[in-house]
C-alpha positions as CSV (number, residue, x, y, z in Angstrom):
1,X,42.9,15.4,65.3
2,X,46.0,15.4,67.5
3,X,46.9,18.4,69.6
4,X,50.1,19.4,71.4
5,X,48.8,18.5,74.9
6,X,49.0,14.8,73.9
7,X,52.3,14.6,71.9
8,X,53.6,11.4,70.5
9,X,56.9,10.1,72.1
10,X,59.0,11.4,69.2
11,X,57.6,15.0,69.3
12,X,60.3,17.6,69.5
13,X,63.3,15.6,68.4
14,X,65.6,17.5,66.0
15,X,65.3,14.8,63.4
16,X,61.5,15.2,63.2
17,X,61.2,19.0,63.1
18,X,60.8,20.6,59.6
19,X,59.8,24.0,58.3
20,X,57.3,22.4,55.8
21,X,55.9,19.0,55.1
22,X,54.4,18.2,51.7
23,X,52.0,15.2,51.5
24,X,52.3,13.7,48.0
25,X,55.2,13.2,45.6
26,X,53.5,14.3,42.3
27,X,53.9,17.4,40.1
28,X,51.9,19.8,42.3
29,X,53.5,18.7,45.6
30,X,57.0,18.9,44.0
31,X,56.3,22.4,42.9
32,X,55.3,23.3,46.5
33,X,58.4,21.7,48.0
34,X,60.8,23.4,45.6
35,X,59.0,26.7,46.1
36,X,59.2,26.3,49.8
37,X,63.0,25.9,49.7
38,X,63.3,28.9,47.4
39,X,61.1,30.9,49.9
40,X,63.4,30.2,52.8
41,X,62.4,26.9,54.3
42,X,65.7,25.1,55.2
43,X,64.1,21.8,56.1
44,X,61.4,20.4,53.8
45,X,60.0,16.9,54.0
46,X,58.0,15.2,51.3
47,X,56.1,12.1,52.3
48,X,54.1,9.6,50.2
49,X,52.4,6.4,51.1
50,X,53.4,4.8,47.7
51,X,56.6,2.9,47.2
52,X,59.4,4.8,45.4
53,X,58.7,3.1,42.1
54,X,55.3,4.8,42.0
55,X,56.7,8.3,42.7
56,X,55.2,11.1,40.7
57,X,51.5,10.6,41.3
58,X,49.2,11.1,38.3
59,X,51.6,13.5,36.6
60,X,53.7,10.5,35.6
61,X,50.9,9.1,33.5
62,X,50.2,12.3,31.5
63,X,51.5,13.6,28.2
64,X,52.9,16.6,30.1
65,X,50.4,19.0,28.5
66,X,50.4,22.5,30.1
67,X,47.7,25.0,29.1
68,X,48.9,28.6,29.4
69,X,48.2,32.1,28.4
70,X,50.6,33.1,25.6
71,X,51.0,35.8,23.0
72,X,51.7,33.4,20.1
73,X,54.4,31.3,18.6
74,X,57.4,33.5,19.5
75,X,56.3,33.4,23.2
76,X,56.0,29.6,23.1
77,X,59.4,29.2,21.4
78,X,61.0,31.0,24.4
79,X,59.7,28.2,26.6
80,X,60.8,25.1,24.6
81,X,64.0,23.2,25.5
82,X,65.2,22.2,22.0
83,X,65.2,25.1,19.5
84,X,63.5,24.5,16.1
85,X,65.1,25.5,12.8
86,X,63.8,28.6,11.1
87,X,62.6,26.6,8.2
88,X,60.3,24.6,10.5
89,X,59.1,27.7,12.5
90,X,58.0,29.4,9.3
91,X,55.5,26.6,8.7
92,X,53.8,26.6,12.2
93,X,50.6,28.4,13.0
94,X,49.7,29.0,16.7
95,X,47.1,31.6,17.5
96,X,47.6,33.6,20.7
97,X,45.8,32.3,23.7
98,X,44.6,35.2,25.9
99,X,43.5,35.4,29.5
100,X,39.9,35.9,28.2
101,X,40.2,32.7,26.1
102,X,41.5,30.6,29.0
103,X,38.9,32.0,31.4
104,X,36.1,31.5,28.8
105,X,37.1,27.9,28.2
106,X,37.0,26.9,31.9
107,X,33.7,28.6,32.4
108,X,32.2,27.3,29.2
109,X,33.1,23.7,29.8
110,X,32.0,24.0,33.5
111,X,28.6,25.6,32.6
112,X,29.6,28.8,34.4
113,X,29.9,27.0,37.8
114,X,33.7,27.5,38.4
115,X,34.7,29.9,41.2
116,X,35.7,33.1,39.3
117,X,38.5,33.9,41.8
118,X,40.0,30.4,41.5
119,X,39.8,30.6,37.7
120,X,41.5,34.0,37.7
121,X,44.3,32.6,39.9
122,X,45.0,29.7,37.5
123,X,44.7,31.8,34.3
124,X,46.5,34.9,35.7
125,X,49.5,32.9,37.0
126,X,49.7,30.3,34.2
127,X,52.4,31.9,32.1
128,X,54.6,32.7,35.1
129,X,54.2,29.1,36.5
130,X,55.2,27.5,33.2
131,X,58.2,29.9,32.9
132,X,59.2,28.9,36.5
133,X,58.9,25.2,35.6
134,X,61.3,25.7,32.7
135,X,63.8,28.0,34.4
136,X,63.8,26.7,38.0
137,X,62.8,23.1,37.7
138,X,64.4,22.4,34.3
139,X,61.3,21.0,32.7
140,X,62.0,20.4,29.0
141,X,59.0,21.8,27.2
142,X,58.3,21.2,23.5
143,X,55.6,21.9,21.0
144,X,53.1,19.1,21.0
145,X,52.9,18.6,17.3
146,X,51.5,15.0,17.4
147,X,48.8,15.8,19.9
148,X,47.7,19.3,19.2
149,X,48.4,20.0,15.5
150,X,47.5,18.7,12.1
151,X,49.3,19.3,8.9
152,X,47.0,21.2,6.5
153,X,48.2,22.6,3.2
154,X,51.9,22.0,4.2
155,X,51.5,24.0,7.5
156,X,51.3,22.6,11.1
157,X,48.2,24.2,12.5
158,X,47.7,24.1,16.3
159,X,44.1,24.0,17.6
160,X,42.2,23.9,20.9
161,X,44.2,26.6,22.7
162,X,46.9,24.2,23.8
163,X,50.4,23.7,22.4
164,X,52.9,22.9,25.1
165,X,54.0,19.4,26.1
166,X,57.1,18.0,27.8
167,X,59.9,15.9,26.3
168,X,59.3,12.4,27.6
169,X,55.7,13.3,28.6
170,X,54.8,12.7,32.3
171,X,57.9,10.6,32.8
172,X,60.1,13.6,31.7
173,X,58.1,15.9,34.0
174,X,58.5,13.7,37.0
175,X,62.2,13.1,36.2
176,X,62.8,16.9,36.2
177,X,61.1,17.3,39.5
178,X,62.9,14.5,41.2
179,X,66.2,15.8,40.0
180,X,65.5,19.3,41.3
181,X,64.1,18.0,44.7
182,X,67.4,16.2,45.3
183,X,69.4,19.2,44.2
184,X,67.7,21.6,46.6
185,X,67.8,19.1,49.5
186,X,64.2,18.1,50.0
187,X,64.0,15.0,52.1
188,X,61.6,12.4,50.7
189,X,60.0,9.4,52.5
190,X,58.2,6.8,50.6
191,X,55.9,4.2,52.1
192,X,55.1,6.8,54.7
193,X,51.4,7.5,55.2
194,X,50.1,10.7,56.8
195,X,47.4,9.7,59.2
196,X,46.7,12.9,61.1
197,X,47.3,16.6,60.9
198,X,48.5,17.9,64.2
199,X,46.9,21.2,65.5
200,X,48.7,23.3,68.2
201,X,48.1,26.6,70.0
202,X,49.8,29.5,68.3
203,X,51.5,32.3,70.2
204,X,48.3,34.3,70.2
205,X,46.3,31.4,71.4
206,X,44.7,30.5,68.0
207,X,44.9,27.0,66.6
208,X,47.4,26.4,63.8
209,X,49.1,23.5,62.1
210,X,51.9,21.9,64.1
211,X,52.8,18.9,61.8
212,X,51.5,15.5,60.9
213,X,51.4,12.0,62.3
214,X,53.1,9.6,60.0
215,X,52.9,5.8,59.8
216,X,56.2,4.4,58.6
217,X,57.9,1.0,59.0
218,X,54.9,-0.2,61.0
219,X,55.1,2.6,63.6
220,X,53.5,6.0,64.1
221,X,55.5,9.1,64.7
222,X,54.7,12.8,65.0
223,X,56.7,15.0,62.7
224,X,56.6,18.7,63.5
225,X,56.3,21.6,61.0
226,X,54.7,25.0,60.9
227,X,53.4,24.4,57.4
228,X,51.8,21.3,55.8
229,X,50.9,21.2,52.1
230,X,48.3,18.6,51.1
231,X,49.0,17.3,47.6
232,X,47.8,13.8,47.9
233,X,45.5,13.6,44.8
234,X,41.8,12.8,44.5
235,X,39.8,9.7,45.2
236,X,39.6,8.2,41.7
237,X,41.5,5.0,42.7
238,X,38.9,4.1,45.4
239,X,36.0,2.1,43.9
240,X,34.1,2.7,47.1
241,X,34.5,6.5,47.0
242,X,33.7,6.6,43.3
243,X,30.5,4.8,43.9
244,X,29.6,7.1,46.8
245,X,30.3,10.4,45.1
246,X,30.2,9.8,41.4
247,X,27.3,7.2,41.4
248,X,26.5,3.6,40.7
249,X,28.5,2.1,37.9
250,X,31.7,4.1,38.5
251,X,33.3,1.1,40.2
252,X,33.6,-0.3,36.6
253,X,35.8,2.7,35.5
254,X,39.5,1.9,34.9
255,X,42.1,3.8,36.8
256,X,44.4,5.7,34.4
257,X,47.1,6.6,36.8
258,X,48.4,5.9,40.3
259,X,46.5,3.3,42.4
260,X,47.4,5.3,45.5
261,X,45.0,8.3,45.1
262,X,42.3,6.9,47.4
263,X,41.0,10.1,49.1
264,X,43.2,9.9,52.2
265,X,44.0,13.6,52.0
266,X,40.4,14.5,52.3
267,X,40.0,12.5,55.4
268,X,43.0,14.3,57.0
269,X,41.5,17.7,56.1
270,X,37.9,16.8,57.2
271,X,39.2,15.8,60.6
272,X,40.4,19.4,61.3
273,X,37.3,21.1,59.9
274,X,38.4,21.9,56.3
275,X,35.7,23.1,54.0
276,X,34.9,20.9,51.0
277,X,33.9,22.5,47.7
278,X,33.5,21.9,44.0
279,X,32.0,19.2,41.9
280,X,32.1,16.1,44.0
281,X,30.0,14.3,41.5
282,X,32.3,15.1,38.6
283,X,35.6,13.8,37.3
284,X,38.0,13.8,34.4
285,X,37.4,10.6,32.4
286,X,38.4,9.6,28.9
287,X,38.1,7.0,26.2
288,X,40.5,4.3,27.4
289,X,41.7,1.0,26.0
290,X,39.1,-1.6,27.0
291,X,41.8,-4.2,27.4
292,X,43.8,-2.1,29.9
293,X,44.1,-3.1,33.6
294,X,41.3,-1.9,35.8
295,X,42.9,-0.8,39.0
296,X,46.1,1.2,37.9
297,X,47.8,2.7,35.0
298,X,50.7,1.0,33.2
299,X,54.0,2.7,33.9
300,X,55.6,1.9,30.6
301,X,52.8,2.8,28.1
302,X,51.2,5.4,30.5
303,X,49.1,7.8,28.5
304,X,49.2,5.7,25.3
305,X,46.1,3.8,26.5
306,X,44.1,7.0,25.8
307,X,42.1,6.7,22.6
308,X,41.4,10.2,21.5
309,X,40.9,9.8,17.7
310,X,37.1,9.8,17.9
311,X,36.6,13.3,16.3
312,X,37.9,11.8,13.1
313,X,35.4,8.9,13.2
314,X,32.4,7.8,15.2
315,X,31.8,5.9,18.4
316,X,29.2,3.1,18.5
317,X,28.0,1.1,21.5
318,X,27.5,-2.7,21.7
319,X,23.9,-2.3,20.6
320,X,25.1,-0.7,17.4
321,X,24.1,2.9,18.2
322,X,26.0,6.2,18.3
323,X,25.7,8.1,21.6
324,X,27.7,11.3,21.4
325,X,28.4,14.1,18.9
326,X,32.1,13.2,18.2
327,X,32.6,16.5,16.4
328,X,30.9,18.7,19.0
329,X,34.2,20.5,19.8
330,X,38.0,20.0,19.6
331,X,39.2,16.8,21.2
332,X,40.8,18.5,24.2
333,X,37.4,20.1,25.1
334,X,35.4,16.9,25.0
335,X,37.8,14.0,25.9
336,X,37.5,14.5,29.7
337,X,33.7,14.1,29.6
338,X,33.3,11.3,27.0
339,X,34.7,8.7,29.3
340,X,31.5,9.1,31.4
341,X,29.4,8.8,28.2
342,X,31.1,5.5,27.4
343,X,30.6,4.2,31.0
344,X,26.9,4.8,30.7
345,X,26.6,2.5,27.6
346,X,25.7,-1.2,27.9
347,X,28.6,-3.0,29.4
348,X,30.4,0.3,29.9
349,X,32.2,0.0,26.6
350,X,32.0,1.1,23.0
351,X,33.8,0.9,19.6
352,X,35.6,3.7,17.8
353,X,35.3,3.4,14.0
354,X,37.2,4.9,11.0
355,X,37.9,4.2,7.4
356,X,40.9,4.5,5.2
357,X,40.5,8.2,4.6
358,X,41.6,9.1,8.1
359,X,43.7,6.2,9.4
360,X,47.0,8.1,8.7
361,X,45.8,10.9,10.9
362,X,45.4,8.7,14.0
363,X,48.2,9.2,16.5
364,X,50.7,6.3,16.4
365,X,51.4,6.4,20.1
366,X,47.7,5.6,20.7
367,X,46.8,3.5,17.7
368,X,50.1,2.0,16.5
369,X,50.7,-1.7,16.1
370,X,51.5,-3.3,19.4
371,X,49.8,-0.5,21.3
372,X,46.1,-1.4,20.9
373,X,44.1,-4.3,19.6
374,X,42.5,-3.5,16.3
375,X,40.1,-5.1,13.9
376,X,39.7,-4.4,10.2
377,X,37.0,-5.0,7.6
378,X,36.7,-4.5,3.9
379,X,33.1,-3.3,4.3
380,X,30.7,-2.2,6.9
381,X,29.1,-5.6,6.9
382,X,32.5,-7.4,7.3
383,X,33.5,-5.2,10.1
384,X,30.1,-5.9,11.8
385,X,30.7,-9.6,11.5
386,X,34.1,-9.4,13.1
387,X,32.9,-7.2,15.9
388,X,30.1,-9.6,16.7
389,X,32.7,-12.3,17.6
390,X,32.8,-13.1,21.3
391,X,36.2,-11.3,21.8
392,X,34.7,-8.0,20.7
393,X,31.2,-8.1,22.0
394,X,28.9,-6.3,19.4
395,X,25.4,-7.5,20.2
396,X,23.4,-6.2,17.3
397,X,25.0,-6.5,13.9
398,X,22.0,-5.3,12.0
399,X,21.7,-2.1,14.0
400,X,25.4,-1.5,13.6
401,X,25.1,-1.7,9.8
402,X,22.0,0.5,9.8
403,X,23.7,3.1,12.0
404,X,26.7,3.4,9.6
405,X,24.5,3.5,6.5
406,X,22.3,6.2,8.0
407,X,25.4,8.1,9.1
408,X,26.9,7.9,5.6
409,X,23.7,9.0,4.0
410,X,23.5,12.1,6.3
411,X,27.1,13.0,5.5
412,X,26.5,12.8,1.8
413,X,23.3,14.8,2.0
414,X,24.9,17.7,3.8
415,X,28.3,17.7,1.9
416,X,28.6,20.7,-0.4
417,X,30.9,20.5,-3.4
418,X,33.2,23.3,-2.1
419,X,33.5,22.0,1.4
420,X,36.9,20.7,2.6
421,X,37.6,18.4,5.5
422,X,40.1,20.1,7.9
423,X,40.8,18.6,11.3
424,X,42.7,21.7,12.5
425,X,39.5,23.9,12.5
426,X,35.9,23.4,13.1
427,X,35.2,22.7,9.5
428,X,31.4,22.5,9.7
429,X,31.3,19.2,7.9
430,X,28.1,17.9,9.5
431,X,25.4,15.3,9.3
432,X,22.8,18.0,9.9
433,X,19.9,17.3,12.1
434,X,18.7,14.2,10.2
435,X,20.2,11.9,12.9
436,X,19.1,11.4,16.5
437,X,22.7,12.1,17.4
438,X,24.3,14.5,14.9
439,X,28.0,15.0,14.2
440,X,28.7,18.7,14.0
441,X,32.2,18.8,12.5
442,X,34.7,16.5,10.7
443,X,31.9,14.3,9.4
444,X,33.2,12.0,6.6
445,X,31.6,8.8,5.3
446,X,32.9,5.6,6.8
447,X,33.0,3.2,3.8
448,X,36.4,3.1,2.2
449,X,38.4,-0.1,2.9
450,X,39.9,-0.9,5.1
451,X,37.6,0.1,8.0
452,X,39.1,-0.1,11.4
453,X,37.7,-0.4,15.0
454,X,39.1,-0.5,18.5
455,X,37.2,-1.2,21.7
456,X,37.2,1.5,24.5
457,X,36.0,1.8,28.0
458,X,36.0,4.6,30.6
459,X,39.4,5.6,32.1
460,X,39.1,7.9,35.1
461,X,41.9,10.4,35.6
462,X,41.1,12.5,38.6
463,X,38.1,13.8,40.6
464,X,36.9,17.4,40.6
465,X,35.6,17.9,44.2
466,X,38.2,19.1,46.7
467,X,39.2,21.5,49.4
468,X,38.2,25.2,49.5
469,X,41.4,27.3,49.4
470,X,42.3,30.9,49.4
471,X,43.0,31.7,45.7
472,X,45.9,34.0,46.7
473,X,47.8,31.8,49.1
474,X,46.5,28.2,48.5
475,X,45.6,28.2,52.3
476,X,42.9,25.7,53.2
477,X,39.7,27.2,54.5
478,X,37.4,26.0,57.2
479,X,33.8,26.9,57.9
480,X,32.7,28.2,61.3
481,X,29.3,27.7,63.0
482,X,28.0,30.9,61.3
483,X,28.9,29.6,57.9
484,X,31.8,32.0,57.4
485,X,35.0,30.8,55.9
486,X,38.4,31.3,57.6
487,X,41.9,29.9,56.9
488,X,43.4,27.0,58.8
489,X,46.7,28.6,59.6
490,X,49.6,26.6,58.3
491,X,47.6,24.2,56.1
492,X,47.8,24.6,52.3
493,X,46.6,22.5,49.3
494,X,47.5,22.1,45.7
495,X,46.9,19.7,42.8
496,X,43.9,17.4,42.4
497,X,42.8,18.0,46.0
498,X,41.8,21.5,45.1
499,X,38.1,22.1,44.5
500,X,36.2,24.9,42.8
501,X,38.0,25.0,39.4
502,X,36.6,22.2,37.2
503,X,33.0,21.2,36.9
504,X,31.7,18.5,34.7
505,X,34.3,18.9,32.1
506,X,37.8,20.3,31.6
507,X,40.0,22.0,29.1
508,X,43.0,19.7,28.3
509,X,46.3,20.7,29.9
510,X,44.7,22.8,32.7
511,X,45.4,20.4,35.6
512,X,49.2,20.4,35.5
513,X,49.1,24.2,35.1
514,X,46.8,24.6,38.1
515,X,48.9,22.2,40.2
516,X,52.0,24.4,39.5
517,X,50.1,27.6,40.2
518,X,48.8,26.6,43.6
519,X,51.9,24.6,44.4
520,X,54.0,27.8,44.0
521,X,51.6,29.7,46.1
522,X,51.6,27.1,48.9
523,X,55.4,26.8,49.0
524,X,55.9,30.5,49.1
525,X,53.3,30.9,51.8
526,X,55.2,28.2,53.8
527,X,58.3,30.3,53.4
528,X,56.5,33.3,54.8
529,X,55.4,31.3,57.9
530,X,59.0,30.2,58.4
531,X,60.1,33.8,58.6
532,X,57.3,34.8,61.1
């Protein structure tokens, strides 16, 4: 920690004095920077240790999904950029998503461990934040038909409490932010790493933030600011920190997004006594293409390496055994925890299996030709033979065949004559309790040629542990010797560095929304400090 009695040589020069410094160039940090300008900060600096071609953090690698409270389809239509024709609107079903629904989803998936005040902050501010993104930032929202709806009976039925995406996905989201940052005059330094948070004595003698020390062009310089917003992401790109906090074996996880989220921001905060909170042993991890690179996402295909079609089929490990209930819940309530389940399998990988009945329902952006390596078989036995080849790695063909036969038998046994498969609702098509691992919904036999398989591994998205913040201002908290929390004046946090919201699992689309909510708080609080 650097204090003002030992200033660096550059301290105090006009070129290095700002109202607010944002550490991190992603979605959440961009929200904070733009909000700070709107709140009266005339000089805002954004710094990021990554080169400019990696701007945007993890948000770039998303589908741009935003989970928000809404009152139904008319409310959502007011948010989308490109109007839909009336003929199409008349065939869309989107149930309202209430504050109670959103709150219940976060708490249910987190086993009731989420901080109620933090959850209330995200939920209660979600709709306003999404509206701000549209109106102020120019984010081009759309209805996410291909990810969150199925056509059933000639109607597009949305499911899972989530309907909004962004035109161009994460790329479109980051493009909108970068355009607006330039428009409002935010200065951005890339390849500039924050190495210390400077603390100074305030007018009343109390400690407060005075800026950061930045390493840039091989030199260190002190940059002054009354407010600093930490938005530097989690530690998912650090194999060492994954092993330390998530456990042995996590070094094998593939990094879905930026390789620059290595936990630096937490070290900055710890050095000045910031309080850590949340699920430091948990993370968002998904079924990911087993042939994808290990250490970083791919900037062209980005989120297309996700393999989220498992609710329509089954997942089997290299020993030929199923290991999760693929139909436990809607995909966007299970995908963020099933990566961990895959990592725990022999070799840290598994196979996703379907037959001809559902292949047309798999998303083309994830399973299309040229996107993922696929293998086909005319029967269960032929598929087993092909998966047993060295390039695929199935170790027990006999068990694989038995697993699928037992699964098919259980499906037939529990299929009533009037039951109808419906991927847009929890249809109750089940294997019953006959299997060690049941399938609760969407259970169909896997026997109609062609059968198809892809190989998946664990892709880690972001980590859940983070800083304790004030849920009304996004101010970072410290803990004194008596165990009482108090704010570190002038230090704020947003994005994946925030702890206390997600535990063990995660409702899809919540992260970008939370980043916007706390980013807006942080930027506005910085504006208030500028006026003090």
